[in-house]
C-alpha positions in Angstrom: -2.2 105.5 112.5 -3.7 104.0 115.7 -7.0 103.5 113.8 -5.2 101.6 111.1 -3.5 99.4 113.8 -6.8 98.1 115.1 -8.6 98.1 111.7 -5.9 96.0 110.1 -6.2 93.1 112.6 -10.0 93.2 112.7 -10.2 93.0 108.9 -7.5 90.3 108.9 -9.5 88.2 111.4 -12.7 88.7 109.5 -11.0 87.6 106.2 -9.6 84.6 108.1 -13.2 83.6 109.1 -14.5 84.2 105.6 -11.7 82.1 104.2 -12.4 79.3 106.7 -16.1 79.4 105.8 -15.4 79.2 102.1 -12.8 76.5 102.6 -15.4 74.0 103.6 -16.5 73.8 100.0 -20.1 73.5 99.0 -22.1 70.3 98.8 -19.0 68.1 98.6 -17.2 70.1 95.9 -13.8 71.6 96.3 -13.3 74.9 98.1 -13.6 77.9 95.8 -10.4 79.6 94.8 -11.5 82.9 96.3 -11.5 81.3 99.8 -7.7 80.8 99.7 -7.1 84.3 98.4 -9.4 85.9 101.0 -7.5 84.0 103.8 -4.1 84.9 102.3 -5.1 88.6 102.1 -6.1 88.3 105.8 -2.6 86.9 106.6 -1.0 89.8 104.8 -3.1 92.3 106.7 -2.2 90.6 110.0 1.5 91.1 109.0 0.7 94.8 108.4 -0.9 94.9 111.8 2.3 93.6 113.4 4.4 96.1 111.5 2.1 98.9 112.5 2.2 97.8 116.2 6.0 97.9 116.2 6.0 101.3 114.5 3.2 103.0 116.4 3.4 101.4 119.9 6.9 100.1 120.3 9.3 102.2 118.2 10.5 99.0 116.6 11.7 97.6 120.0 11.0 93.9 120.6 11.8 94.4 124.3 9.1 97.1 124.5 6.6 94.7 122.8 7.5 91.9 125.3 7.1 94.3 128.3 3.7 95.5 127.0 2.5 92.0 126.4 3.6 91.0 129.9 1.8 94.1 131.4 -1.5 93.3 129.5 -1.3 89.6 130.4 -0.7 90.5 134.1 -3.7 92.9 134.0 -6.0 90.1 132.6 -4.6 86.9 134.1 -2.5 88.2 137.0 0.5 86.5 135.5 3.4 88.6 134.3 4.4 86.9 131.0 5.4 88.3 127.7 5.3 85.0 125.9 2.0 85.9 124.4 4.0 87.9 121.8 5.6 84.6 120.7 2.2 83.0 120.6 1.1 85.7 118.2 4.1 85.0 116.0 3.2 81.3 116.1 -0.4 82.2 115.1 0.9 84.0 112.0 3.3 81.1 111.3 0.6 78.4 111.6 -1.7 80.5 109.4 1.1 80.8 106.8 1.9 77.0 107.0 -1.8 76.2 106.8 -2.2 78.4 103.6 0.9 76.8 102.1 -0.4 73.2 102.7 -3.8 74.3 101.4 -2.2 75.7 98.2 0.0 72.5 97.7 -3.0 70.2 98.1 -5.0 72.3 95.6 -8.7 72.6 96.0 -9.3 68.8 95.9 -11.8 67.8 98.5 -10.8 65.4 101.2 -12.9 63.0 103.1 -13.2 64.0 106.8 -11.2 66.3 108.9 -8.0 65.0 110.5 -6.6 65.5 114.0 -4.0 68.0 112.7 -6.8 70.2 111.4 -8.6 70.1 114.8 -5.4 70.9 116.6 -4.8 73.9 114.3 -8.4 75.0 114.8 -8.1 74.8 118.5 -4.9 76.9 118.4 -6.6 79.5 116.2 -9.6 79.5 118.5 -7.6 80.0 121.7 -5.5 82.9 120.2 -8.5 84.6 118.6 -10.7 84.2 121.7 -7.9 85.8 123.8 -7.2 88.6 121.3 -10.7 89.5 120.2 -12.7 88.8 123.3 -10.7 88.4 126.6 -8.2 91.2 125.9 -10.6 93.4 123.9 -12.9 95.9 125.5 -16.2 97.5 124.8 -17.7 97.1 121.3 -14.6 95.2 120.1 -15.4 92.5 122.6 -18.9 92.1 121.2 -17.4 91.9 117.7 -14.9 89.3 119.0 -17.8 87.2 120.3 -19.4 87.3 116.9 -16.2 86.4 115.2 -15.5 83.4 117.5 -19.1 82.3 117.1 -18.8 82.5 113.4 -15.7 80.3 113.4 -17.2 77.7 115.7 -20.2 77.5 113.5 -18.0 77.3 110.3 -15.9 74.5 111.9 -18.7 72.5 113.5 -18.5 68.8 112.5 -21.0 67.3 110.2 -21.6 70.3 108.0 -22.0 69.3 104.4 -18.9 70.1 102.4 -16.3 70.0 105.2 -13.3 68.9 103.1 -10.4 70.4 104.8 
């Protein structure tokens, strides 16, 4: 069960990155339909990860999850704060909202990338950098660096086809 806990979030984040890469479209065309569904599957798996974490680690206790988040934050940042748990909830909420607006807008290409998109990308990047690099250890940290690099490259300005 613990293996599924970690595997679910790593696959979810990889699917997020694949979806974001596909979302850019290709040579000015609309993003392919598969990109949306890949990202949506990633969000579903991230939800499975949360459920597994509450089952396996916290016996369905939100107070336990807050305490553990505060302990981990204190170990890394020397700041005893459990609010990172709410940041993780916000991450899932922003991802869901992002997918919803993506679906509503269809796959029509847009010209340029607005400030709201860059704010969302910055938020995603901060959360993923913390989760997959700073709080990760060993080989997972190396995978996190690859994942963050992948997203930065996928989101870099001026790449042909960025229609988000």
